[in-house]
C-alpha positions as CSV (number, residue, x, y, z in Angstrom):
1,E,1.4,-21.5,-72.6
2,N,2.2,-18.1,-73.6
3,T,3.9,-17.3,-70.4
4,P,7.3,-17.2,-69.7
5,P,9.0,-20.2,-67.7
6,E,9.7,-18.3,-64.5
7,C,6.1,-17.4,-64.5
8,R,3.7,-19.0,-61.6
9,I,-0.6,-19.2,-61.8
10,Y,-2.1,-19.7,-58.8
11,A,-5.6,-21.1,-59.6
12,L,-8.6,-21.1,-57.1
13,D,-11.2,-22.9,-57.4
14,Q,-14.1,-24.6,-55.2
15,D,-14.3,-28.0,-57.1
16,P,-11.4,-29.8,-56.3
17,G,-11.9,-32.1,-59.9
18,H,-11.2,-28.8,-61.9
19,G,-8.1,-28.6,-63.6
20,Q,-8.2,-31.5,-66.2
21,A,-7.6,-29.3,-69.2
22,Y,-4.2,-28.9,-68.0
23,R,-2.8,-32.0,-65.8
24,G,-0.4,-33.6,-67.7
25,L,0.8,-31.4,-69.7
26,P,4.2,-29.3,-69.3
27,I,2.6,-26.2,-68.4
28,E,1.3,-27.9,-65.0
29,R,4.4,-27.1,-63.3
30,K,3.8,-23.3,-63.5
31,I,0.5,-24.2,-61.8
32,T,0.2,-24.3,-58.2
33,R,-3.7,-25.3,-57.3
34,L,-5.4,-23.8,-54.7
35,V,-9.0,-25.7,-53.5
36,G,-11.6,-24.3,-51.2
37,R,-13.7,-20.7,-51.2
38,A,-12.0,-17.7,-52.0
39,G,-10.4,-15.7,-49.1
40,Q,-7.4,-13.8,-47.8
41,A,-5.4,-16.9,-46.4
42,L,-6.4,-19.3,-49.4
43,A,-5.3,-16.6,-51.8
44,E,-2.0,-15.3,-49.9
45,P,0.7,-17.8,-50.7
46,G,1.3,-16.5,-54.6
47,A,0.8,-12.8,-53.1
48,P,1.1,-9.9,-55.0
49,Y,-0.7,-11.1,-58.1
50,D,0.4,-9.1,-61.1
51,L,-2.7,-10.6,-62.9
52,V,-5.9,-11.6,-61.3
53,F,-9.1,-13.3,-63.5
54,I,-12.5,-13.6,-61.6
55,D,-14.8,-16.7,-62.6
56,G,-16.1,-16.6,-59.4
57,D,-19.4,-16.4,-57.2
58,H,-22.0,-14.4,-60.0
59,E,-24.3,-13.3,-56.8
60,R,-23.5,-9.8,-56.1
61,E,-22.4,-9.9,-52.8
62,G,-19.6,-13.2,-53.2
63,A,-18.7,-11.1,-56.5
64,L,-17.8,-8.2,-54.4
65,L,-16.2,-10.3,-52.2
66,D,-14.1,-12.0,-55.2
67,S,-13.4,-8.2,-56.1
68,L,-12.4,-6.6,-52.5
69,L,-9.5,-10.1,-52.0
70,A,-8.8,-9.6,-55.4
71,W,-7.9,-5.6,-54.9
72,N,-6.5,-6.7,-51.6
73,L,-3.7,-8.9,-53.4
74,L,-2.7,-7.2,-56.1
75,S,0.7,-5.8,-56.5
76,E,1.5,-2.3,-57.6
77,R,1.0,-2.7,-61.3
78,G,-1.8,-5.6,-61.5
79,V,-4.7,-6.3,-63.4
80,I,-7.9,-7.1,-62.5
81,F,-10.8,-8.9,-65.2
82,W,-14.0,-9.6,-64.8
83,H,-15.7,-12.2,-66.6
84,D,-19.6,-12.4,-67.4
85,Y,-19.6,-8.5,-66.9
86,Q,-23.0,-7.9,-69.3
87,T,-26.1,-6.4,-69.2
88,L,-27.8,-7.6,-71.9
89,D,-30.5,-10.0,-70.3
90,Y,-30.0,-8.3,-67.3
91,F,-32.9,-9.8,-65.1
92,I,-32.5,-13.5,-66.8
93,H,-30.2,-15.4,-64.4
94,R,-28.9,-12.5,-62.0
95,A,-26.8,-12.0,-65.1
96,G,-26.9,-8.3,-63.7
97,A,-25.6,-9.1,-60.7
98,V,-21.6,-9.2,-61.5
99,P,-22.1,-5.6,-62.7
100,E,-24.0,-4.1,-59.8
101,A,-20.8,-5.2,-57.8
102,I,-18.4,-4.4,-59.8
103,R,-20.2,-0.5,-59.1
104,T,-20.1,-0.9,-55.7
105,F,-16.2,-1.9,-55.8
106,Q,-15.7,0.8,-57.4
107,E,-17.0,3.2,-54.6
108,V,-15.6,1.3,-52.2
109,V,-11.5,1.4,-53.5
110,G,-12.1,4.4,-55.6
111,A,-11.2,2.3,-58.8
112,K,-12.2,3.1,-62.8
113,V,-13.5,-0.4,-64.2
114,V,-13.7,-0.4,-67.8
115,A,-16.1,-2.9,-70.0
116,L,-14.2,-4.0,-73.1
117,E,-16.9,-3.6,-76.0
118,G,-17.9,-6.6,-77.3
119,T,-16.9,-9.4,-74.8
120,M,-18.2,-10.1,-71.2
121,L,-15.0,-8.4,-69.4
122,A,-14.6,-5.8,-67.1
123,L,-11.6,-4.1,-66.5
124,F,-9.3,-2.4,-63.9
125,S,-5.4,-1.8,-64.3
126,R,-2.7,-0.4,-62.1
127,Y,-0.4,-0.1,-64.4
128,P,0.9,3.2,-65.7
129,G,-0.4,4.6,-69.0
130,W,-3.1,0.9,-70.1
131,A,-5.4,3.4,-71.2
132,T,-5.7,3.3,-75.2
133,R,-4.4,6.2,-76.0
134,E,-6.3,8.8,-78.3
135,K,-5.4,8.1,-82.2
136,S,-4.0,10.9,-84.0
137,N,-4.5,12.3,-87.0
138,S,-1.5,13.6,-87.9
139,R,0.9,11.4,-90.2
């Protein structure tokens, strides 16, 4: 809802029933639904992507494959967010699988991923100068 009129949103989901939250609303015309397992052929029509939000497979291998797919489809100034990046309760419900996958992803592609403190999000950005600058003590 907070995107410019020319914005295109591609939503990839395995469940064809998902997406009810925006059906029938004005934003629906911006959204192209892609239904099926994540893969290059399915996700490529809208590429390159400026923003990829990954909240898919929570198993280590699946999270790694989703991450590598996003990397291959990311624009020169693109950003990737991962949901469910947390190390609390590490062994409960395979919660540690997403951080493990992201660590492997960083090693494979040479990217630096950062956790966003106080959230369950991790972030990688190709956008130049995206990192927070140190606060200056001078006024």
